Each structure stands twice: as structure tokens, then as C-alpha cells.
N, C-alpha and C positions, 0 to 999 in steps of 0.2 A: 504494500500500500504506500509506503514511503517512497519507493522508487517511482510509482505511478505519479505521485504528486510532484516529484522533481522533474520528470521527463515529459509527461503527457501534454500535447498541444503546445509545446515550447519550441522556440526557434533554435535551430541547430546548424552546425557547419561541419563537414568532414575534416578530420585531422590530417588525412592523406587521401590521395586519389583512390576511390573505391574500385572494386573489380568491374563494375558496370560502366566505368569511365567517368563518373561524376568527380569533378576536381575539387581541391581545397578552395575554400572561399565561397562555394556555392551555398545559398541559403536553403534551408528545408524546415519542415514542421513534422514533429513526431505525431503520427496519427493513431497508432495502436501499439501497446506493448504485448509482445508474444510471451516472453518470460522475463526473468531478471537480467538477462544478458542481451536480448535482441528485441528489435522494434521494427515496425513498418514506418518508413519516412517518405514524405512527398518532398521533392526538390523543385526549386524554381530557378529559371534562368535570370539574366540581368534585367529583363523586361517584366519580370513577375509572372511569366507564363510557366505552367507546369511542364516539367521535363518528362517526355515519354520515350521509353526505350523498349522495343519489342512489345508494343501495346500494353506496357505496364506503367502505371502512374505512381504506385507506392512500392518502395524497395525495402527488402529485408536487410537490416544493417545491425552489426554488433554495436552495442552502446559504447564499447571501448574505442571504436573508430570515429565517434562523433563527439563534439563538444557543444555545450550550451552557448548561445549568443547572448550578449547583454543588451 
């Protein structure tokens, strides 16, 4: 529950380039927590448009690979 309060619907950014090609500095929002270590995140390009790769809008990301934006 504490992890959900910290991460859910918060703005995040990847710490390094992810496997699907999303680069550092890209803004995203945590949409759903899968477990204590992974979440589904939607990422946005510089124009605020959703990034879509292979017809997917939300990507499974380890929480250790993203950081909260202030």
C-alpha cells in the first residue's frame, strides 16, 4: 500500500534507455502497479503525445529503472 501511494499516477522518467527504446528524459505516468517491483507506465513525447510502440501504449517497467519527477 505504501508503494502504491508513492508511485501510482506520479510523473516519472527512465534512469537509462529502456529495452523498448524509450530514452532518458522522457516523461511518463505510472498507470498501474503489477507488484512491488514492476508497473505499467505510459510515456509521452516532447509534444505531450502518447508514445506507441507495436500498438502498445503502456509499458511494463521495473521500478528500479525509473525515477520520480519533481
